[in-house]
MIMARTOR-269452 format. One record per residue (C-alpha): x negated, y, z; residue number from 1. Coordinates in steps of 0.001 Angstrom, whole numbers, padded with zeros to 6 digits. Example, Ala and Ser with C-alpha at 12.3 -4.5 7.8 and 13.67 -1.06 7.14 Angstrom:
BEGIN
+---------+---------+---------+-----+
!      xx !      yy !      zz ! num !
+---------+---------+---------+-----+
! -012300 ! -004500 !  007800 !   1 !
! -013670 ! -001060 !  007140 !   2 !
+---------+---------+---------+-----+
This chain:
BEGIN
+---------+---------+---------+-----+
!      xx !      yy !      zz ! num !
+---------+---------+---------+-----+
! -041953 !  050026 !  014977 !   1 !
! -042257 !  052380 !  011916 !   2 !
! -038826 !  052071 !  010818 !   3 !
! -037427 !  053256 !  013138 !   4 !
! -035714 !  056337 !  014466 !   5 !
! -038374 !  058744 !  014966 !   6 !
! -036348 !  062079 !  015077 !   7 !
! -037474 !  062746 !  018741 !   8 !
! -040645 !  064830 !  018761 !   9 !
! -042519 !  062695 !  021832 !  10 !
! -041758 !  059391 !  020389 !  11 !
! -044009 !  061070 !  017055 !  12 !
! -046837 !  062208 !  019394 !  13 !
! -046755 !  059328 !  021209 !  14 !
! -047251 !  057163 !  017346 !  15 !
! -049865 !  059315 !  016655 !  16 !
! -051652 !  058720 !  020390 !  17 !
! -051575 !  055571 !  019696 !  18 !
! -053131 !  055094 !  016215 !  19 !
! -056141 !  057444 !  017686 !  20 !
! -056276 !  055157 !  021048 !  21 !
! -056478 !  052120 !  019219 !  22 !
! -057730 !  053166 !  015915 !  23 !
! -059667 !  049866 !  015370 !  24 !
! -057097 !  047644 !  016369 !  25 !
! -053802 !  048992 !  014137 !  26 !
! -055512 !  051545 !  011483 !  27 !
! -055817 !  048139 !  008683 !  28 !
! -052594 !  047043 !  009469 !  29 !
! -050658 !  050621 !  008787 !  30 !
! -053483 !  051137 !  005505 !  31 !
! -051798 !  048122 !  004274 !  32 !
! -048425 !  048702 !  004746 !  33 !
! -048585 !  051924 !  003160 !  34 !
! -048550 !  049993 !  000236 !  35 !
! -045185 !  047720 !  001402 !  36 !
! -042663 !  048531 ! -000797 !  37 !
! -040244 !  049215 !  002807 !  38 !
! -042349 !  050832 !  005163 !  39 !
! -044915 !  052923 !  002756 !  40 !
! -043591 !  056904 !  003303 !  41 !
! -043270 !  055394 !  007162 !  42 !
! -046922 !  053826 !  006961 !  43 !
! -048262 !  056623 !  005055 !  44 !
! -047055 !  059719 !  007024 !  45 !
! -049024 !  057947 !  009894 !  46 !
! -051975 !  057005 !  008096 !  47 !
! -052347 !  060981 !  006826 !  48 !
! -052020 !  062157 !  010309 !  49 !
! -056074 !  061335 !  010345 !  50 !
! -056783 !  062229 !  007037 !  51 !
! -059469 !  059947 !  006279 !  52 !
! -060557 !  060527 !  002734 !  53 !
! -060663 !  056888 !  001711 !  54 !
! -057086 !  056509 !  003142 !  55 !
! -055962 !  059708 !  000955 !  56 !
! -057413 !  058047 ! -002128 !  57 !
! -055570 !  054349 ! -001444 !  58 !
! -052517 !  055698 ! -000576 !  59 !
! -051972 !  058539 ! -003400 !  60 !
! -053470 !  056543 ! -006580 !  61 !
! -050995 !  058952 ! -008266 !  62 !
! -048476 !  061415 ! -007079 !  63 !
! -045450 !  060028 ! -005765 !  64 !
! -042481 !  060512 ! -008068 !  65 !
! -039727 !  063004 ! -007225 !  66 !
! -036373 !  061152 ! -005924 !  67 !
! -033386 !  062964 ! -004640 !  68 !
! -033420 !  065772 ! -001956 !  69 !
! -034882 !  064505 !  001493 !  70 !
! -036346 !  061308 !  000068 !  71 !
! -038736 !  064215 ! -000552 !  72 !
! -039690 !  065040 !  002864 !  73 !
! -042071 !  062345 !  003322 !  74 !
! -044748 !  063987 !  001013 !  75 !
! -045018 !  066887 !  003252 !  76 !
! -047726 !  064609 !  005455 !  77 !
! -049503 !  063796 !  002437 !  78 !
! -049806 !  067375 !  001281 !  79 !
! -051042 !  068699 !  003891 !  80 !
! -053956 !  066131 !  005084 !  81 !
! -055554 !  067123 !  001350 !  82 !
! -057221 !  069847 !  002429 !  83 !
! -060214 !  068797 !  001478 !  84 !
! -058773 !  066262 ! -002098 !  85 !
! -061412 !  064282 ! -003678 !  86 !
! -059633 !  062529 ! -006803 !  87 !
! -057771 !  064460 ! -009951 !  88 !
! -054996 !  062310 ! -008119 !  89 !
! -054738 !  064298 ! -005376 !  90 !
! -055022 !  068109 ! -006730 !  91 !
! -052313 !  066913 ! -009185 !  92 !
! -050122 !  066297 ! -006491 !  93 !
! -050554 !  069364 ! -004182 !  94 !
! -050289 !  071435 ! -007848 !  95 !
! -046693 !  069264 ! -008541 !  96 !
! -045747 !  070067 ! -004982 !  97 !
! -046829 !  074083 ! -004773 !  98 !
! -044534 !  074523 ! -007686 !  99 !
! -041531 !  072898 ! -006538 ! 100 !
! -041219 !  069827 ! -008283 ! 101 !
! -040117 !  067564 ! -005378 ! 102 !
! -037364 !  069852 ! -005031 ! 103 !
! -038125 !  070644 ! -001065 ! 104 !
! -039240 !  073859 !  000617 ! 105 !
! -040833 !  071944 !  002877 ! 106 !
! -043122 !  070342 !  000851 ! 107 !
! -044059 !  073084 ! -001054 ! 108 !
! -044999 !  075146 !  001291 ! 109 !
! -047133 !  072282 !  003126 ! 110 !
! -048835 !  072167 ! -000269 ! 111 !
! -048857 !  075969 ! -000518 ! 112 !
! -050692 !  075497 !  002757 ! 113 !
! -052706 !  073628 !  001586 ! 114 !
! -054304 !  075438 ! -001328 ! 115 !
! -055051 !  078347 !  000735 ! 116 !
! -057043 !  076362 !  003638 ! 117 !
! -058853 !  074837 !  000510 ! 118 !
! -060047 !  078088 ! -000490 ! 119 !
! -062073 !  077033 ! -003545 ! 120 !
! -061710 !  078790 ! -006926 ! 121 !
! -059572 !  075312 ! -008559 ! 122 !
! -056825 !  075921 ! -005727 ! 123 !
! -056660 !  079624 ! -006326 ! 124 !
! -056063 !  079017 ! -010148 ! 125 !
! -053402 !  076247 ! -008960 ! 126 !
! -051844 !  079094 ! -006902 ! 127 !
! -051858 !  081729 ! -009776 ! 128 !
! -049845 !  078751 ! -012035 ! 129 !
! -047544 !  078444 ! -008816 ! 130 !
! -046919 !  082125 ! -008601 ! 131 !
! -045089 !  082265 ! -012173 ! 132 !
! -043261 !  078590 ! -011919 ! 133 !
! -041970 !  078688 ! -008355 ! 134 !
! -040410 !  082762 ! -008002 ! 135 !
! -038998 !  081762 ! -004462 ! 136 !
! -042713 !  081239 ! -002550 ! 137 !
! -044452 !  084165 ! -004568 ! 138 !
! -044483 !  086116 ! -001764 ! 139 !
! -046177 !  083165 !  000066 ! 140 !
! -048496 !  082856 ! -002524 ! 141 !
! -049841 !  085955 ! -002778 ! 142 !
! -050484 !  085738 !  000770 ! 143 !
! -052695 !  083043 ! -000494 ! 144 !
! -054245 !  084347 ! -002842 ! 145 !
! -055303 !  087410 ! -000835 ! 146 !
! -056433 !  085328 !  002173 ! 147 !
! -058926 !  083357 ! -000820 ! 148 !
! -060107 !  086702 ! -002113 ! 149 !
! -060383 !  087999 !  000754 ! 150 !
! -063776 !  085986 !  001404 ! 151 !
! -062179 !  082869 !  003693 ! 152 !
! -063813 !  079756 !  003331 ! 153 !
! -062677 !  076334 !  004477 ! 154 !
! -062107 !  075875 !  008444 ! 155 !
! -065367 !  074127 !  010183 ! 156 !
! -067243 !  075413 !  013404 ! 157 !
! -069819 !  073289 !  015536 ! 158 !
! -067654 !  073900 !  018298 ! 159 !
! -064348 !  071856 !  018296 ! 160 !
! -062794 !  074817 !  019902 ! 161 !
! -063679 !  077626 !  017883 ! 162 !
! -062849 !  075813 !  014685 ! 163 !
! -059028 !  075022 !  016766 ! 164 !
! -058911 !  078952 !  016967 ! 165 !
! -060269 !  079728 !  013544 ! 166 !
! -057647 !  076778 !  012506 ! 167 !
! -054615 !  078763 !  013891 ! 168 !
! -055461 !  081611 !  012571 ! 169 !
! -056249 !  080670 !  008874 ! 170 !
! -052354 !  079493 !  008448 ! 171 !
! -051223 !  083204 !  008755 ! 172 !
! -048995 !  083448 !  011700 ! 173 !
! -049537 !  086561 !  013718 ! 174 !
! -047641 !  085117 !  016833 ! 175 !
! -050747 !  082315 !  018225 ! 176 !
! -049912 !  081665 !  021890 ! 177 !
! -053445 !  079170 !  022207 ! 178 !
! -054254 !  075773 !  021459 ! 179 !
! -053951 !  072592 !  023707 ! 180 !
! -056946 !  070282 !  024634 ! 181 !
! -058479 !  068119 !  021518 ! 182 !
! -057142 !  064636 !  021684 ! 183 !
! -059970 !  062674 !  020206 ! 184 !
! -059841 !  059004 !  018521 ! 185 !
! -061961 !  055756 !  019541 ! 186 !
! -065020 !  056965 !  017913 ! 187 !
! -064826 !  061170 !  018964 ! 188 !
! -065376 !  061707 !  015059 ! 189 !
! -061760 !  062799 !  014581 ! 190 !
! -059573 !  065030 !  016613 ! 191 !
! -056250 !  066349 !  016644 ! 192 !
! -055717 !  069842 !  018247 ! 193 !
! -052070 !  071280 !  018971 ! 194 !
! -051881 !  075078 !  018168 ! 195 !
! -048828 !  077161 !  019904 ! 196 !
! -046644 !  080147 !  017532 ! 197 !
! -043994 !  081818 !  018830 ! 198 !
! -041953 !  083461 !  015988 ! 199 !
! -038685 !  085560 !  017535 ! 200 !
! -037149 !  082686 !  018986 ! 201 !
! -038858 !  079851 !  017223 ! 202 !
! -041968 !  077953 !  019052 ! 203 !
! -043524 !  076306 !  016417 ! 204 !
! -046531 !  073699 !  017171 ! 205 !
! -048890 !  073005 !  014401 ! 206 !
! -051310 !  070102 !  014744 ! 207 !
! -054469 !  070019 !  012983 ! 208 !
! -056963 !  067243 !  012054 ! 209 !
! -060828 !  067648 !  012516 ! 210 !
! -063113 !  065692 !  010890 ! 211 !
! -066503 !  065645 !  012832 ! 212 !
! -069047 !  065474 !  009855 ! 213 !
! -072992 !  066255 !  010055 ! 214 !
! -072596 !  069090 !  013220 ! 215 !
! -069551 !  070636 !  012235 ! 216 !
! -065906 !  069920 !  012992 ! 217 !
! -064117 !  069982 !  009759 ! 218 !
! -060609 !  070637 !  009436 ! 219 !
! -058617 !  068662 !  007090 ! 220 !
! -055466 !  068371 !  008059 ! 221 !
! -052627 !  070902 !  009312 ! 222 !
! -049120 !  070402 !  009571 ! 223 !
! -046395 !  071239 !  011949 ! 224 !
! -045326 !  068824 !  014197 ! 225 !
! -042359 !  070985 !  016689 ! 226 !
! -040022 !  073226 !  016455 ! 227 !
! -037594 !  074262 !  019156 ! 228 !
! -035858 !  077253 !  019618 ! 229 !
! -036107 !  079567 !  022840 ! 230 !
! -033463 !  080514 !  024817 ! 231 !
! -034351 !  084281 !  024264 ! 232 !
! -036781 !  085912 !  022383 ! 233 !
! -040264 !  085935 !  023636 ! 234 !
! -040455 !  089802 !  023281 ! 235 !
! -037320 !  090668 !  024874 ! 236 !
! -037802 !  088400 !  027662 ! 237 !
! -040836 !  090282 !  027938 ! 238 !
! -039653 !  093613 !  027924 ! 239 !
! -036690 !  093436 !  030442 ! 240 !
+---------+---------+---------+-----+
């Protein structure tokens, strides 16, 4: 099933829902496939949706070796699930991805976003190096550094709705349209929140993964999960 065609956004979302609602039944099987020669990429992408720290350690013993072109795209799901990295291998992956070693603009954008949201002294230092090594992303990196220098902290809140709002605002888009109701895991300790943005004629959906830690919901991952072209520019339609 996971090796089948998943270009349709609904199919991808249905797989996420299956993993959330049947975590106890399918999680371990998916995790074991993350080391399978044939299913590693697809299984890792799904496992990274939950962004469980033990899982991320297991599927990332070392940074993946760069491949040709689009073959690196699966790494986007990994780097966007490392907002709170726990190993040197994970930090190294974020650095390599952000500076463009995987030759995929999607991957380096995801890594830069993650370093921004990590909002630590270490992530800022990596971003400074990236600004020199990846000139195509300098403006994005400069904005990320300014975000951190402005006193940013990791996204968390006791109220999940408020945490979702903070996450939507933290990625730096100005055209936020609101968030959908959270989707919870079986144990209700992991939640996915979809945030919508309209930029020109593009409708973007970013899915944030939150973990309930102590008395707070902490952001552990956020990635773009849908992009659609609207018939007209949203602002033009409003003006008319």
